[in-house]
VEXKOLNU-593498 format. One record per residue (C-alpha): residue number from 1; z, y, x. Coordinates in Angstrom, 1 decimal. Layout:
N
<atom><num>NUM</num><zz>Z</zz><yy>Y</yy><xx>X</xx></atom>
...
This chain:
298
<atom><num>1</num><zz>171.2</zz><yy>78.4</yy><xx>149.4</xx></atom>
<atom><num>2</num><zz>173.2</zz><yy>75.6</yy><xx>151.0</xx></atom>
<atom><num>3</num><zz>170.1</zz><yy>73.8</yy><xx>152.4</xx></atom>
<atom><num>4</num><zz>168.5</zz><yy>76.8</yy><xx>154.0</xx></atom>
<atom><num>5</num><zz>168.5</zz><yy>75.3</yy><xx>157.5</xx></atom>
<atom><num>6</num><zz>167.1</zz><yy>72.0</yy><xx>156.2</xx></atom>
<atom><num>7</num><zz>164.4</zz><yy>73.9</yy><xx>154.3</xx></atom>
<atom><num>8</num><zz>163.6</zz><yy>75.9</yy><xx>157.4</xx></atom>
<atom><num>9</num><zz>163.3</zz><yy>72.7</yy><xx>159.4</xx></atom>
<atom><num>10</num><zz>161.1</zz><yy>71.0</yy><xx>156.9</xx></atom>
<atom><num>11</num><zz>158.8</zz><yy>74.1</yy><xx>156.6</xx></atom>
<atom><num>12</num><zz>158.5</zz><yy>74.3</yy><xx>160.4</xx></atom>
<atom><num>13</num><zz>157.9</zz><yy>70.6</yy><xx>160.8</xx></atom>
<atom><num>14</num><zz>155.1</zz><yy>70.7</yy><xx>158.2</xx></atom>
<atom><num>15</num><zz>153.5</zz><yy>73.6</yy><xx>159.9</xx></atom>
<atom><num>16</num><zz>153.7</zz><yy>72.0</yy><xx>163.4</xx></atom>
<atom><num>17</num><zz>152.0</zz><yy>68.9</yy><xx>162.0</xx></atom>
<atom><num>18</num><zz>149.2</zz><yy>71.0</yy><xx>160.6</xx></atom>
<atom><num>19</num><zz>148.8</zz><yy>73.1</yy><xx>163.7</xx></atom>
<atom><num>20</num><zz>149.2</zz><yy>70.6</yy><xx>166.5</xx></atom>
<atom><num>21</num><zz>147.4</zz><yy>67.2</yy><xx>166.5</xx></atom>
<atom><num>22</num><zz>149.9</zz><yy>65.9</yy><xx>169.0</xx></atom>
<atom><num>23</num><zz>153.0</zz><yy>66.6</yy><xx>166.8</xx></atom>
<atom><num>24</num><zz>154.5</zz><yy>63.6</yy><xx>165.1</xx></atom>
<atom><num>25</num><zz>157.3</zz><yy>63.2</yy><xx>162.6</xx></atom>
<atom><num>26</num><zz>159.6</zz><yy>60.1</yy><xx>162.1</xx></atom>
<atom><num>27</num><zz>162.1</zz><yy>59.9</yy><xx>159.2</xx></atom>
<atom><num>28</num><zz>164.6</zz><yy>57.3</yy><xx>158.2</xx></atom>
<atom><num>29</num><zz>164.6</zz><yy>58.1</yy><xx>154.5</xx></atom>
<atom><num>30</num><zz>166.7</zz><yy>61.3</yy><xx>154.8</xx></atom>
<atom><num>31</num><zz>165.0</zz><yy>64.5</yy><xx>153.6</xx></atom>
<atom><num>32</num><zz>161.8</zz><yy>62.6</yy><xx>152.6</xx></atom>
<atom><num>33</num><zz>161.3</zz><yy>64.7</yy><xx>149.5</xx></atom>
<atom><num>34</num><zz>161.3</zz><yy>67.9</yy><xx>151.6</xx></atom>
<atom><num>35</num><zz>158.4</zz><yy>66.4</yy><xx>153.7</xx></atom>
<atom><num>36</num><zz>156.4</zz><yy>64.4</yy><xx>151.2</xx></atom>
<atom><num>37</num><zz>153.3</zz><yy>66.5</yy><xx>151.6</xx></atom>
<atom><num>38</num><zz>153.4</zz><yy>66.1</yy><xx>155.4</xx></atom>
<atom><num>39</num><zz>153.7</zz><yy>62.3</yy><xx>155.0</xx></atom>
<atom><num>40</num><zz>150.7</zz><yy>62.3</yy><xx>152.7</xx></atom>
<atom><num>41</num><zz>148.5</zz><yy>64.7</yy><xx>154.8</xx></atom>
<atom><num>42</num><zz>149.2</zz><yy>63.1</yy><xx>158.2</xx></atom>
<atom><num>43</num><zz>150.0</zz><yy>59.4</yy><xx>157.6</xx></atom>
<atom><num>44</num><zz>148.9</zz><yy>58.5</yy><xx>161.2</xx></atom>
<atom><num>45</num><zz>151.5</zz><yy>60.9</yy><xx>162.7</xx></atom>
<atom><num>46</num><zz>154.2</zz><yy>61.2</yy><xx>160.0</xx></atom>
<atom><num>47</num><zz>156.1</zz><yy>58.1</yy><xx>159.1</xx></atom>
<atom><num>48</num><zz>159.2</zz><yy>57.2</yy><xx>157.0</xx></atom>
<atom><num>49</num><zz>160.6</zz><yy>54.0</yy><xx>158.4</xx></atom>
<atom><num>50</num><zz>163.2</zz><yy>53.6</yy><xx>155.8</xx></atom>
<atom><num>51</num><zz>166.9</zz><yy>53.2</yy><xx>156.4</xx></atom>
<atom><num>52</num><zz>166.5</zz><yy>52.0</yy><xx>160.0</xx></atom>
<atom><num>53</num><zz>167.7</zz><yy>54.7</yy><xx>162.4</xx></atom>
<atom><num>54</num><zz>167.3</zz><yy>52.6</yy><xx>165.6</xx></atom>
<atom><num>55</num><zz>163.7</zz><yy>51.9</yy><xx>164.5</xx></atom>
<atom><num>56</num><zz>163.2</zz><yy>55.6</yy><xx>163.9</xx></atom>
<atom><num>57</num><zz>164.1</zz><yy>56.5</yy><xx>167.5</xx></atom>
<atom><num>58</num><zz>162.1</zz><yy>53.5</yy><xx>168.8</xx></atom>
<atom><num>59</num><zz>159.0</zz><yy>54.6</yy><xx>166.9</xx></atom>
<atom><num>60</num><zz>159.5</zz><yy>58.2</yy><xx>168.1</xx></atom>
<atom><num>61</num><zz>159.6</zz><yy>56.9</yy><xx>171.7</xx></atom>
<atom><num>62</num><zz>156.4</zz><yy>55.0</yy><xx>171.1</xx></atom>
<atom><num>63</num><zz>154.8</zz><yy>58.3</yy><xx>170.0</xx></atom>
<atom><num>64</num><zz>156.1</zz><yy>60.0</yy><xx>173.1</xx></atom>
<atom><num>65</num><zz>154.7</zz><yy>57.3</yy><xx>175.4</xx></atom>
<atom><num>66</num><zz>151.3</zz><yy>57.9</yy><xx>173.8</xx></atom>
<atom><num>67</num><zz>151.4</zz><yy>61.6</yy><xx>174.6</xx></atom>
<atom><num>68</num><zz>152.7</zz><yy>62.9</yy><xx>171.2</xx></atom>
<atom><num>69</num><zz>155.5</zz><yy>65.3</yy><xx>170.6</xx></atom>
<atom><num>70</num><zz>157.8</zz><yy>63.4</yy><xx>168.2</xx></atom>
<atom><num>71</num><zz>160.4</zz><yy>65.0</yy><xx>165.9</xx></atom>
<atom><num>72</num><zz>162.9</zz><yy>62.6</yy><xx>164.4</xx></atom>
<atom><num>73</num><zz>165.3</zz><yy>63.6</yy><xx>161.6</xx></atom>
<atom><num>74</num><zz>168.4</zz><yy>62.4</yy><xx>159.8</xx></atom>
<atom><num>75</num><zz>172.1</zz><yy>63.1</yy><xx>159.1</xx></atom>
<atom><num>76</num><zz>174.2</zz><yy>63.8</yy><xx>162.2</xx></atom>
<atom><num>77</num><zz>176.0</zz><yy>60.4</yy><xx>162.4</xx></atom>
<atom><num>78</num><zz>172.7</zz><yy>58.6</yy><xx>161.7</xx></atom>
<atom><num>79</num><zz>170.7</zz><yy>60.2</yy><xx>164.5</xx></atom>
<atom><num>80</num><zz>173.3</zz><yy>61.0</yy><xx>167.2</xx></atom>
<atom><num>81</num><zz>175.7</zz><yy>58.0</yy><xx>166.9</xx></atom>
<atom><num>82</num><zz>174.1</zz><yy>55.0</yy><xx>165.1</xx></atom>
<atom><num>83</num><zz>170.9</zz><yy>54.9</yy><xx>167.3</xx></atom>
<atom><num>84</num><zz>172.7</zz><yy>56.1</yy><xx>170.4</xx></atom>
<atom><num>85</num><zz>171.6</zz><yy>53.3</yy><xx>172.6</xx></atom>
<atom><num>86</num><zz>167.9</zz><yy>53.9</yy><xx>171.8</xx></atom>
<atom><num>87</num><zz>168.4</zz><yy>57.6</yy><xx>172.5</xx></atom>
<atom><num>88</num><zz>170.0</zz><yy>56.9</yy><xx>175.8</xx></atom>
<atom><num>89</num><zz>167.5</zz><yy>54.3</yy><xx>177.0</xx></atom>
<atom><num>90</num><zz>164.2</zz><yy>55.1</yy><xx>175.2</xx></atom>
<atom><num>91</num><zz>164.4</zz><yy>58.8</yy><xx>175.8</xx></atom>
<atom><num>92</num><zz>167.0</zz><yy>59.6</yy><xx>178.4</xx></atom>
<atom><num>93</num><zz>166.4</zz><yy>56.7</yy><xx>180.8</xx></atom>
<atom><num>94</num><zz>162.6</zz><yy>56.9</yy><xx>180.5</xx></atom>
<atom><num>95</num><zz>162.5</zz><yy>60.7</yy><xx>180.7</xx></atom>
<atom><num>96</num><zz>160.6</zz><yy>61.1</yy><xx>177.5</xx></atom>
<atom><num>97</num><zz>160.4</zz><yy>64.3</yy><xx>175.4</xx></atom>
<atom><num>98</num><zz>161.4</zz><yy>64.3</yy><xx>171.8</xx></atom>
<atom><num>99</num><zz>163.3</zz><yy>66.5</yy><xx>169.3</xx></atom>
<atom><num>100</num><zz>166.1</zz><yy>65.1</yy><xx>167.2</xx></atom>
<atom><num>101</num><zz>167.0</zz><yy>67.3</yy><xx>164.2</xx></atom>
<atom><num>102</num><zz>170.3</zz><yy>66.6</yy><xx>162.5</xx></atom>
<atom><num>103</num><zz>171.6</zz><yy>68.0</yy><xx>159.2</xx></atom>
<atom><num>104</num><zz>175.1</zz><yy>67.8</yy><xx>158.0</xx></atom>
<atom><num>105</num><zz>177.1</zz><yy>69.5</yy><xx>160.8</xx></atom>
<atom><num>106</num><zz>180.5</zz><yy>67.9</yy><xx>161.4</xx></atom>
<atom><num>107</num><zz>181.5</zz><yy>67.3</yy><xx>157.8</xx></atom>
<atom><num>108</num><zz>179.0</zz><yy>69.0</yy><xx>155.5</xx></atom>
<atom><num>109</num><zz>178.9</zz><yy>65.7</yy><xx>153.6</xx></atom>
<atom><num>110</num><zz>182.6</zz><yy>66.3</yy><xx>153.1</xx></atom>
<atom><num>111</num><zz>183.1</zz><yy>63.9</yy><xx>150.1</xx></atom>
<atom><num>112</num><zz>181.3</zz><yy>61.0</yy><xx>151.7</xx></atom>
<atom><num>113</num><zz>184.0</zz><yy>60.2</yy><xx>154.1</xx></atom>
<atom><num>114</num><zz>183.9</zz><yy>59.0</yy><xx>157.7</xx></atom>
<atom><num>115</num><zz>180.5</zz><yy>57.4</yy><xx>157.6</xx></atom>
<atom><num>116</num><zz>178.9</zz><yy>60.8</yy><xx>157.0</xx></atom>
<atom><num>117</num><zz>181.1</zz><yy>62.8</yy><xx>159.4</xx></atom>
<atom><num>118</num><zz>180.0</zz><yy>63.5</yy><xx>163.0</xx></atom>
<atom><num>119</num><zz>182.2</zz><yy>66.0</yy><xx>164.8</xx></atom>
<atom><num>120</num><zz>181.6</zz><yy>63.9</yy><xx>168.0</xx></atom>
<atom><num>121</num><zz>177.8</zz><yy>64.2</yy><xx>167.9</xx></atom>
<atom><num>122</num><zz>177.3</zz><yy>67.0</yy><xx>170.4</xx></atom>
<atom><num>123</num><zz>179.7</zz><yy>65.3</yy><xx>172.9</xx></atom>
<atom><num>124</num><zz>177.7</zz><yy>62.1</yy><xx>172.5</xx></atom>
<atom><num>125</num><zz>174.4</zz><yy>63.8</yy><xx>173.1</xx></atom>
<atom><num>126</num><zz>175.7</zz><yy>65.7</yy><xx>176.1</xx></atom>
<atom><num>127</num><zz>176.6</zz><yy>62.3</yy><xx>177.7</xx></atom>
<atom><num>128</num><zz>172.9</zz><yy>61.5</yy><xx>178.0</xx></atom>
<atom><num>129</num><zz>171.6</zz><yy>63.1</yy><xx>181.2</xx></atom>
<atom><num>130</num><zz>168.8</zz><yy>65.6</yy><xx>180.5</xx></atom>
<atom><num>131</num><zz>169.5</zz><yy>65.9</yy><xx>176.7</xx></atom>
<atom><num>132</num><zz>169.4</zz><yy>69.5</yy><xx>175.6</xx></atom>
<atom><num>133</num><zz>171.6</zz><yy>70.6</yy><xx>172.7</xx></atom>
<atom><num>134</num><zz>170.9</zz><yy>73.5</yy><xx>170.3</xx></atom>
<atom><num>135</num><zz>173.1</zz><yy>74.7</yy><xx>167.4</xx></atom>
<atom><num>136</num><zz>171.5</zz><yy>77.4</yy><xx>165.3</xx></atom>
<atom><num>137</num><zz>173.8</zz><yy>79.5</yy><xx>163.1</xx></atom>
<atom><num>138</num><zz>171.3</zz><yy>80.7</yy><xx>160.5</xx></atom>
<atom><num>139</num><zz>168.3</zz><yy>79.3</yy><xx>158.7</xx></atom>
<atom><num>140</num><zz>166.1</zz><yy>81.9</yy><xx>160.3</xx></atom>
<atom><num>141</num><zz>167.1</zz><yy>80.7</yy><xx>163.8</xx></atom>
<atom><num>142</num><zz>165.8</zz><yy>77.1</yy><xx>163.2</xx></atom>
<atom><num>143</num><zz>162.1</zz><yy>77.8</yy><xx>163.4</xx></atom>
<atom><num>144</num><zz>162.0</zz><yy>79.7</yy><xx>166.7</xx></atom>
<atom><num>145</num><zz>164.2</zz><yy>77.2</yy><xx>168.4</xx></atom>
<atom><num>146</num><zz>162.3</zz><yy>74.2</yy><xx>167.1</xx></atom>
<atom><num>147</num><zz>159.0</zz><yy>75.8</yy><xx>168.1</xx></atom>
<atom><num>148</num><zz>160.3</zz><yy>76.5</yy><xx>171.6</xx></atom>
<atom><num>149</num><zz>161.4</zz><yy>73.0</yy><xx>172.3</xx></atom>
<atom><num>150</num><zz>159.3</zz><yy>70.5</yy><xx>170.3</xx></atom>
<atom><num>151</num><zz>156.5</zz><yy>70.1</yy><xx>173.0</xx></atom>
<atom><num>152</num><zz>158.5</zz><yy>70.9</yy><xx>176.2</xx></atom>
<atom><num>153</num><zz>158.6</zz><yy>67.3</yy><xx>177.4</xx></atom>
<atom><num>154</num><zz>162.4</zz><yy>67.1</yy><xx>177.3</xx></atom>
<atom><num>155</num><zz>164.7</zz><yy>65.4</yy><xx>174.8</xx></atom>
<atom><num>156</num><zz>166.5</zz><yy>67.9</yy><xx>172.6</xx></atom>
<atom><num>157</num><zz>169.2</zz><yy>67.6</yy><xx>169.9</xx></atom>
<atom><num>158</num><zz>168.9</zz><yy>70.4</yy><xx>167.3</xx></atom>
<atom><num>159</num><zz>172.0</zz><yy>70.4</yy><xx>165.1</xx></atom>
<atom><num>160</num><zz>171.9</zz><yy>72.2</yy><xx>161.7</xx></atom>
<atom><num>161</num><zz>174.5</zz><yy>72.8</yy><xx>159.1</xx></atom>
<atom><num>162</num><zz>174.8</zz><yy>73.8</yy><xx>155.4</xx></atom>
<atom><num>163</num><zz>177.0</zz><yy>76.7</yy><xx>156.5</xx></atom>
<atom><num>164</num><zz>175.5</zz><yy>79.8</yy><xx>158.2</xx></atom>
<atom><num>165</num><zz>176.4</zz><yy>83.1</yy><xx>159.7</xx></atom>
<atom><num>166</num><zz>175.9</zz><yy>86.3</yy><xx>157.5</xx></atom>
<atom><num>167</num><zz>173.0</zz><yy>87.4</yy><xx>159.7</xx></atom>
<atom><num>168</num><zz>170.5</zz><yy>85.8</yy><xx>162.0</xx></atom>
<atom><num>169</num><zz>170.1</zz><yy>86.6</yy><xx>165.7</xx></atom>
<atom><num>170</num><zz>167.1</zz><yy>86.7</yy><xx>168.0</xx></atom>
<atom><num>171</num><zz>167.8</zz><yy>83.3</yy><xx>169.6</xx></atom>
<atom><num>172</num><zz>166.2</zz><yy>81.5</yy><xx>172.5</xx></atom>
<atom><num>173</num><zz>166.9</zz><yy>78.4</yy><xx>174.5</xx></atom>
<atom><num>174</num><zz>169.4</zz><yy>79.1</yy><xx>177.3</xx></atom>
<atom><num>175</num><zz>170.5</zz><yy>82.5</yy><xx>176.1</xx></atom>
<atom><num>176</num><zz>173.7</zz><yy>84.0</yy><xx>174.6</xx></atom>
<atom><num>177</num><zz>174.1</zz><yy>87.3</yy><xx>172.8</xx></atom>
<atom><num>178</num><zz>177.0</zz><yy>89.7</yy><xx>173.3</xx></atom>
<atom><num>179</num><zz>178.3</zz><yy>90.6</yy><xx>169.8</xx></atom>
<atom><num>180</num><zz>181.2</zz><yy>92.8</yy><xx>170.9</xx></atom>
<atom><num>181</num><zz>183.2</zz><yy>93.7</yy><xx>174.0</xx></atom>
<atom><num>182</num><zz>186.9</zz><yy>93.6</yy><xx>174.8</xx></atom>
<atom><num>183</num><zz>189.3</zz><yy>93.0</yy><xx>177.7</xx></atom>
<atom><num>184</num><zz>191.9</zz><yy>90.4</yy><xx>176.7</xx></atom>
<atom><num>185</num><zz>189.6</zz><yy>87.3</yy><xx>176.6</xx></atom>
<atom><num>186</num><zz>186.0</zz><yy>86.2</yy><xx>176.2</xx></atom>
<atom><num>187</num><zz>185.3</zz><yy>84.1</yy><xx>173.1</xx></atom>
<atom><num>188</num><zz>182.2</zz><yy>82.0</yy><xx>172.9</xx></atom>
<atom><num>189</num><zz>181.4</zz><yy>81.4</yy><xx>169.2</xx></atom>
<atom><num>190</num><zz>178.9</zz><yy>78.6</yy><xx>168.7</xx></atom>
<atom><num>191</num><zz>176.3</zz><yy>78.3</yy><xx>166.0</xx></atom>
<atom><num>192</num><zz>177.5</zz><yy>78.9</yy><xx>162.4</xx></atom>
<atom><num>193</num><zz>181.0</zz><yy>80.0</yy><xx>163.4</xx></atom>
<atom><num>194</num><zz>180.0</zz><yy>83.5</yy><xx>164.7</xx></atom>
<atom><num>195</num><zz>180.6</zz><yy>85.4</yy><xx>161.5</xx></atom>
<atom><num>196</num><zz>184.0</zz><yy>83.7</yy><xx>160.9</xx></atom>
<atom><num>197</num><zz>185.0</zz><yy>84.4</yy><xx>164.5</xx></atom>
<atom><num>198</num><zz>184.1</zz><yy>88.1</yy><xx>164.3</xx></atom>
<atom><num>199</num><zz>186.2</zz><yy>88.4</yy><xx>161.1</xx></atom>
<atom><num>200</num><zz>189.1</zz><yy>86.5</yy><xx>162.7</xx></atom>
<atom><num>201</num><zz>189.3</zz><yy>88.8</yy><xx>165.7</xx></atom>
<atom><num>202</num><zz>188.2</zz><yy>92.1</yy><xx>164.1</xx></atom>
<atom><num>203</num><zz>191.3</zz><yy>94.0</yy><xx>165.4</xx></atom>
<atom><num>204</num><zz>191.7</zz><yy>92.2</yy><xx>168.7</xx></atom>
<atom><num>205</num><zz>190.6</zz><yy>93.5</yy><xx>172.1</xx></atom>
<atom><num>206</num><zz>188.3</zz><yy>90.6</yy><xx>172.9</xx></atom>
<atom><num>207</num><zz>184.6</zz><yy>90.0</yy><xx>173.9</xx></atom>
<atom><num>208</num><zz>182.6</zz><yy>87.8</yy><xx>171.5</xx></atom>
<atom><num>209</num><zz>179.5</zz><yy>86.0</yy><xx>172.7</xx></atom>
<atom><num>210</num><zz>177.2</zz><yy>84.1</yy><xx>170.4</xx></atom>
<atom><num>211</num><zz>175.8</zz><yy>80.8</yy><xx>171.6</xx></atom>
<atom><num>212</num><zz>173.2</zz><yy>78.6</yy><xx>170.0</xx></atom>
<atom><num>213</num><zz>172.2</zz><yy>76.9</yy><xx>173.3</xx></atom>
<atom><num>214</num><zz>174.9</zz><yy>74.5</yy><xx>174.5</xx></atom>
<atom><num>215</num><zz>172.7</zz><yy>72.9</yy><xx>177.1</xx></atom>
<atom><num>216</num><zz>171.0</zz><yy>74.6</yy><xx>178.8</xx></atom>
<atom><num>217</num><zz>173.9</zz><yy>77.0</yy><xx>178.8</xx></atom>
<atom><num>218</num><zz>173.7</zz><yy>80.8</yy><xx>179.6</xx></atom>
<atom><num>219</num><zz>176.0</zz><yy>80.9</yy><xx>182.6</xx></atom>
<atom><num>220</num><zz>174.6</zz><yy>84.2</yy><xx>183.8</xx></atom>
<atom><num>221</num><zz>175.8</zz><yy>86.1</yy><xx>180.7</xx></atom>
<atom><num>222</num><zz>179.2</zz><yy>84.5</yy><xx>180.7</xx></atom>
<atom><num>223</num><zz>179.7</zz><yy>85.4</yy><xx>184.4</xx></atom>
<atom><num>224</num><zz>178.5</zz><yy>89.0</yy><xx>183.7</xx></atom>
<atom><num>225</num><zz>181.1</zz><yy>89.7</yy><xx>181.0</xx></atom>
<atom><num>226</num><zz>184.0</zz><yy>87.4</yy><xx>181.8</xx></atom>
<atom><num>227</num><zz>185.5</zz><yy>89.2</yy><xx>184.9</xx></atom>
<atom><num>228</num><zz>187.0</zz><yy>87.8</yy><xx>188.0</xx></atom>
<atom><num>229</num><zz>190.0</zz><yy>86.0</yy><xx>186.4</xx></atom>
<atom><num>230</num><zz>188.6</zz><yy>85.1</yy><xx>183.1</xx></atom>
<atom><num>231</num><zz>190.2</zz><yy>83.6</yy><xx>180.0</xx></atom>
<atom><num>232</num><zz>187.5</zz><yy>82.0</yy><xx>177.9</xx></atom>
<atom><num>233</num><zz>188.0</zz><yy>80.6</yy><xx>174.4</xx></atom>
<atom><num>234</num><zz>185.4</zz><yy>78.4</yy><xx>172.8</xx></atom>
<atom><num>235</num><zz>185.1</zz><yy>78.4</yy><xx>169.0</xx></atom>
<atom><num>236</num><zz>183.0</zz><yy>75.4</yy><xx>168.3</xx></atom>
<atom><num>237</num><zz>181.9</zz><yy>73.6</yy><xx>165.1</xx></atom>
<atom><num>238</num><zz>182.4</zz><yy>70.1</yy><xx>166.6</xx></atom>
<atom><num>239</num><zz>185.3</zz><yy>68.4</yy><xx>168.4</xx></atom>
<atom><num>240</num><zz>187.4</zz><yy>71.0</yy><xx>170.3</xx></atom>
<atom><num>241</num><zz>186.9</zz><yy>70.9</yy><xx>174.1</xx></atom>
<atom><num>242</num><zz>183.2</zz><yy>69.9</yy><xx>173.9</xx></atom>
<atom><num>243</num><zz>182.1</zz><yy>73.3</yy><xx>175.4</xx></atom>
<atom><num>244</num><zz>184.7</zz><yy>73.3</yy><xx>178.2</xx></atom>
<atom><num>245</num><zz>182.6</zz><yy>71.5</yy><xx>180.8</xx></atom>
<atom><num>246</num><zz>179.8</zz><yy>74.1</yy><xx>180.3</xx></atom>
<atom><num>247</num><zz>182.2</zz><yy>77.0</yy><xx>180.5</xx></atom>
<atom><num>248</num><zz>184.0</zz><yy>75.6</yy><xx>183.5</xx></atom>
<atom><num>249</num><zz>180.7</zz><yy>74.8</yy><xx>185.3</xx></atom>
<atom><num>250</num><zz>179.6</zz><yy>78.4</yy><xx>184.8</xx></atom>
<atom><num>251</num><zz>182.9</zz><yy>79.9</yy><xx>186.2</xx></atom>
<atom><num>252</num><zz>183.7</zz><yy>77.3</yy><xx>188.9</xx></atom>
<atom><num>253</num><zz>183.5</zz><yy>80.1</yy><xx>191.5</xx></atom>
<atom><num>254</num><zz>186.6</zz><yy>82.0</yy><xx>190.1</xx></atom>
<atom><num>255</num><zz>190.1</zz><yy>81.0</yy><xx>188.8</xx></atom>
<atom><num>256</num><zz>189.7</zz><yy>80.6</yy><xx>185.1</xx></atom>
<atom><num>257</num><zz>191.6</zz><yy>79.6</yy><xx>182.0</xx></atom>
<atom><num>258</num><zz>190.0</zz><yy>77.9</yy><xx>179.0</xx></atom>
<atom><num>259</num><zz>191.0</zz><yy>77.2</yy><xx>175.5</xx></atom>
<atom><num>260</num><zz>189.1</zz><yy>75.4</yy><xx>172.8</xx></atom>
<atom><num>261</num><zz>189.1</zz><yy>76.0</yy><xx>169.0</xx></atom>
<atom><num>262</num><zz>187.1</zz><yy>73.3</yy><xx>167.2</xx></atom>
<atom><num>263</num><zz>187.4</zz><yy>70.3</yy><xx>164.9</xx></atom>
<atom><num>264</num><zz>190.8</zz><yy>68.7</yy><xx>165.7</xx></atom>
<atom><num>265</num><zz>190.4</zz><yy>65.3</yy><xx>167.4</xx></atom>
<atom><num>266</num><zz>191.6</zz><yy>63.2</yy><xx>164.5</xx></atom>
<atom><num>267</num><zz>189.9</zz><yy>61.3</yy><xx>161.8</xx></atom>
<atom><num>268</num><zz>189.5</zz><yy>63.3</yy><xx>158.6</xx></atom>
<atom><num>269</num><zz>190.9</zz><yy>61.5</yy><xx>155.6</xx></atom>
<atom><num>270</num><zz>191.0</zz><yy>64.5</yy><xx>153.3</xx></atom>
<atom><num>271</num><zz>188.3</zz><yy>65.2</yy><xx>150.6</xx></atom>
<atom><num>272</num><zz>187.0</zz><yy>68.5</yy><xx>149.2</xx></atom>
<atom><num>273</num><zz>184.3</zz><yy>71.0</yy><xx>150.0</xx></atom>
<atom><num>274</num><zz>183.2</zz><yy>71.7</yy><xx>153.6</xx></atom>
<atom><num>275</num><zz>185.2</zz><yy>74.9</yy><xx>153.3</xx></atom>
<atom><num>276</num><zz>188.3</zz><yy>72.9</yy><xx>152.3</xx></atom>
<atom><num>277</num><zz>187.9</zz><yy>70.8</yy><xx>155.5</xx></atom>
<atom><num>278</num><zz>187.4</zz><yy>74.0</yy><xx>157.6</xx></atom>
<atom><num>279</num><zz>190.8</zz><yy>75.1</yy><xx>156.3</xx></atom>
<atom><num>280</num><zz>192.3</zz><yy>71.7</yy><xx>157.0</xx></atom>
<atom><num>281</num><zz>191.2</zz><yy>71.6</yy><xx>160.7</xx></atom>
<atom><num>282</num><zz>191.7</zz><yy>75.3</yy><xx>161.3</xx></atom>
<atom><num>283</num><zz>188.2</zz><yy>76.5</yy><xx>161.4</xx></atom>
<atom><num>284</num><zz>188.3</zz><yy>79.0</yy><xx>158.5</xx></atom>
<atom><num>285</num><zz>188.9</zz><yy>82.7</yy><xx>159.3</xx></atom>
<atom><num>286</num><zz>192.7</zz><yy>82.3</yy><xx>159.0</xx></atom>
<atom><num>287</num><zz>192.7</zz><yy>79.2</yy><xx>161.2</xx></atom>
<atom><num>288</num><zz>190.5</zz><yy>80.7</yy><xx>163.9</xx></atom>
<atom><num>289</num><zz>192.7</zz><yy>83.8</yy><xx>164.0</xx></atom>
<atom><num>290</num><zz>195.9</zz><yy>81.8</yy><xx>164.2</xx></atom>
<atom><num>291</num><zz>194.5</zz><yy>79.7</yy><xx>167.0</xx></atom>
<atom><num>292</num><zz>193.1</zz><yy>82.7</yy><xx>168.9</xx></atom>
<atom><num>293</num><zz>196.4</zz><yy>84.4</yy><xx>168.8</xx></atom>
<atom><num>294</num><zz>198.1</zz><yy>81.3</yy><xx>170.0</xx></atom>
<atom><num>295</num><zz>195.7</zz><yy>81.1</yy><xx>172.9</xx></atom>
<atom><num>296</num><zz>196.3</zz><yy>84.7</yy><xx>173.8</xx></atom>
<atom><num>297</num><zz>200.1</zz><yy>84.1</yy><xx>173.6</xx></atom>
<atom><num>298</num><zz>200.6</zz><yy>86.8</yy><xx>170.9</xx></atom>
């Protein structure tokens, strides 16, 4: 089901509102029909402000100031970019805790054009000091990540997508998983690109790590597997190069080489399915393989 991450988010948000009297939910129209019962059962803590994204974030900040744990939700560009100033000042500057759950990935709303594309969302969120960023790769990974962060007192961006890996992993904030080991390079596959990455490098002598936690980043695992002169390749479902500061920060103690395979840094004017756009930007299996081989110099 294409909306399995959204369904998992909505199910978890409803449960948190029922379980925790300090949980709050703020919508800006998006996904309202997935959460109607929560809005009805908890009208004092679950609010749909309408198509006003800056207001959504401001209301969430008001909840946080009163000791609640707000969860705000919309499409990627409408929660990470349109209300960016409110995120930066209301949450980042004031040091408030809140969870901002995006749907739509980079271009899941592929036929809607640039207004609904947001490959720069993670980079924008990482520019806010203290903002944590999580990118689950399967519907079953949404609930444990959301439950882990929603009440931790820190701002967190949780980015979901209509695409998913073939299997879920046991995920946790600040942890990566080693999917396979090799000697030529270490590939960090982020979120829903793990399955495609494994298929693309099936016959290559490379290590593949699976990351759902962009910040905080699991530097210890990368250091443990990368070696003393590492070549690290990020395969990321957002603008290419977004992960490089995390990789470089982890490996600053050794000479290292980095490559990035992500959404090319150009506006997308093509139309089609999200899979069509993956092929266009080089994030389908064939594209990832071609770009990994180029990074390896083979």
